[in-house]
C-alpha positions in Angstrom: -32.3 -18.8 32.0 -29.4 -17.0 33.4 -25.9 -18.1 34.7 -24.8 -17.4 38.3 -21.1 -17.2 37.4 -20.0 -15.5 34.2 -18.3 -18.2 31.8 -14.9 -17.8 30.5 -16.2 -18.0 27.0 -18.6 -15.1 27.3 -15.8 -13.0 29.0 -13.6 -13.7 26.0 -16.2 -12.8 23.4 -16.4 -9.4 25.2 -12.8 -8.9 26.3 -13.2 -5.0 26.4 -15.8 -5.2 29.3 -15.1 -5.3 32.9 -16.1 -8.7 34.5 -14.1 -8.7 37.8 -11.3 -6.8 39.4 -7.9 -8.5 39.3 -6.5 -8.5 42.8 -5.0 -10.6 45.3 -6.4 -8.4 48.0 -9.8 -9.7 49.8 -11.9 -7.0 48.1 -15.4 -7.6 47.0 -17.4 -5.1 44.8 -21.3 -5.3 45.6 -23.4 -3.5 42.8 -27.0 -2.7 42.9 -29.0 -2.3 39.5 -32.3 -0.5 38.8 -32.7 2.1 41.5 -32.7 4.5 43.1 -35.9 3.3 44.9 -37.5 5.2 47.9 -38.1 2.1 49.8 -35.3 -0.4 48.9 -32.3 1.7 48.4 -32.5 3.2 51.8 -32.6 -0.3 53.4 -29.5 -1.2 51.2 -27.7 1.9 52.5 -28.7 1.4 56.1 -27.5 -2.3 55.8 -24.1 -1.3 54.1 -23.6 1.3 56.9 -24.0 -1.5 59.6 -20.9 -3.3 58.0 -18.8 -0.1 57.1 -19.3 -1.3 53.4 -19.3 0.7 50.2 -20.8 -0.3 46.8 -21.8 0.8 43.3 -25.3 1.6 42.3 -26.0 1.5 38.6 -29.0 3.9 38.4 -31.8 4.2 35.8 -32.1 7.9 34.9 -36.0 7.9 35.3 -35.6 6.5 38.9 -33.0 9.4 39.7 -35.6 12.0 38.5 -38.2 10.4 41.0 -35.9 9.9 43.9 -33.3 12.8 43.7 -32.8 12.6 47.4 -32.0 9.0 47.7 -29.7 9.3 44.7 -27.7 12.3 46.6 -27.6 10.0 49.6 -25.8 7.3 47.8 -23.1 9.6 46.9 -22.8 11.5 50.3 -22.2 8.0 52.1 -19.2 7.2 50.0 -20.6 5.0 47.4 -20.2 5.3 43.7 -22.8 5.3 40.9 -23.0 4.2 37.2 -25.3 4.9 34.3 -27.9 2.2 33.5 -29.6 4.0 30.8 -32.5 6.3 31.1 -35.3 3.9 30.6 -33.8 0.3 31.2 -33.3 -0.4 27.5 -32.4 -4.0 26.2 -29.6 -3.2 23.9 -30.2 -6.3 21.9 -33.7 -4.9 20.9 -32.9 -1.2 20.6 -31.2 0.7 17.5 -27.8 1.9 18.2 -28.9 5.6 17.8 -31.7 5.5 20.3 -29.6 3.3 22.8 -26.7 5.8 22.7 -29.0 8.7 23.0 -30.8 7.1 26.0 -27.4 6.7 27.7 -26.7 10.2 27.0 -30.0 11.6 28.6 -29.2 9.6 31.6 -25.6 10.7 31.9 -27.1 14.3 32.5 -28.4 12.9 35.9 -25.8 10.5 36.7 -22.3 11.9 36.6 -20.3 8.7 36.1 -17.6 7.0 33.8 -19.2 3.7 34.7 -22.0 2.0 32.5 -23.8 -1.2 32.9 -26.1 -2.4 30.1 -29.6 -3.6 31.4 -30.0 -7.4 31.4 -26.4 -7.4 30.3 -27.5 -7.2 26.8 -25.5 -4.9 24.4 -24.5 -5.3 20.8 -20.8 -5.1 19.8 -21.8 -2.3 17.7 -22.9 -0.4 20.7 -19.9 -1.3 22.7 -17.8 0.2 19.9 -19.8 3.5 19.8 -19.6 3.9 23.5 -15.7 2.9 23.7 -14.4 5.3 21.2 -10.8 6.7 21.7 -11.8 9.8 23.3 -14.2 8.4 25.7 -13.5 7.6 29.4 -16.5 5.2 29.7 -16.0 1.9 31.3 -18.5 -1.0 30.6 -19.2 -2.9 33.8 -20.6 -6.4 33.8 -20.3 -9.0 36.6 -18.7 -12.1 37.7 -21.4 -13.3 40.2 -25.3 -13.0 39.7 -27.2 -13.2 43.0 -30.5 -13.8 41.2 -32.4 -11.7 43.5 -34.5 -10.7 40.7 -35.8 -14.3 40.0 -39.2 -14.6 41.8 -39.1 -18.3 41.6 -36.1 -18.7 44.1 -35.7 -17.9 47.7 -33.5 -15.4 49.6 -31.5 -18.5 50.9 -30.8 -19.5 47.4 -29.6 -16.0 46.4 -27.3 -16.2 49.4 -26.0 -19.6 48.2 -25.3 -18.3 44.8 -23.2 -15.4 46.1 -21.1 -17.4 48.7 -20.5 -20.3 46.5 -19.1 -18.1 43.6 -17.4 -15.1 45.1 -13.8 -14.7 45.5 -11.2 -11.8 45.5 -12.1 -9.1 43.2 -15.8 -10.5 42.3 -18.2 -8.1 41.1 -21.6 -9.0 42.6 -25.1 -8.1 41.2 -28.0 -7.2 43.5 -31.0 -5.2 42.7 -32.3 -2.3 44.7 -35.9 -2.8 43.4 -39.2 -3.7 44.8 -39.3 -6.8 42.7 -36.0 -8.2 44.3 -36.6 -6.8 47.8 -38.0 -10.0 49.5 -35.0 -12.0 48.3 -32.3 -9.0 48.9 -33.6 -8.2 52.4 -32.6 -11.8 53.4 -29.4 -12.3 51.3 -27.7 -9.0 51.5 -27.2 -8.7 55.4 -26.0 -12.4 55.6 -23.7 -11.7 52.4 -22.1 -8.9 54.5 -22.0 -10.8 57.7 -20.4 -13.8 56.2 -17.6 -12.1 54.1 -16.9 -9.6 56.9 -16.1 -12.6 59.2 -13.8 -13.8 56.6 -11.8 -10.6 56.5 -13.1 -9.1 53.3 -13.7 -5.4 52.6 -16.5 -4.2 50.4 -15.4 -1.4 48.1 -17.0 0.8 45.3 -15.8 0.4 41.8 -13.5 3.3 40.8 -12.2 2.8 37.3 -10.7 6.4 36.9 
């Protein structure tokens, strides 16, 4: 079970996390989790370039190690990156010590002040450890979940999820993973085309 749009109650429970960008401008923030992937991430980058769009890629450290050229291409083309742990850990099922250590290892590969917890699952104690007063780390969640990771739905359904719930400042989650690719390759180009026609711009997250 998952919710396409992040509920207000959940946002209130985790008020220090970033759920959307408060803006009156027609800006949208596409994000891609779980890459880089040698096949899917280049497709995403090529598609973004067709629409002069930029995005944020929350990368797994192990995947950066496997696909360094793709990782560097993400940055070279004006996109931003974020830490998604070294090995895609579920914070609810991981000790605080090992969770923070895993993030630190990934940070040696991913130069970013942005972090997104895999599955969106993170303990309040882990948040507290990451958001120490001397830390510049920003924990990024989302306002719209495309559902492209869900093998029981279609690309058409993913597209409807995004179109129905996106507004100014929305942070949208897609996945540059092989599991999501069948739905992503349908939904992403049509998402970009739909909102471009409405005058929206696609920007990378920059929380500096």
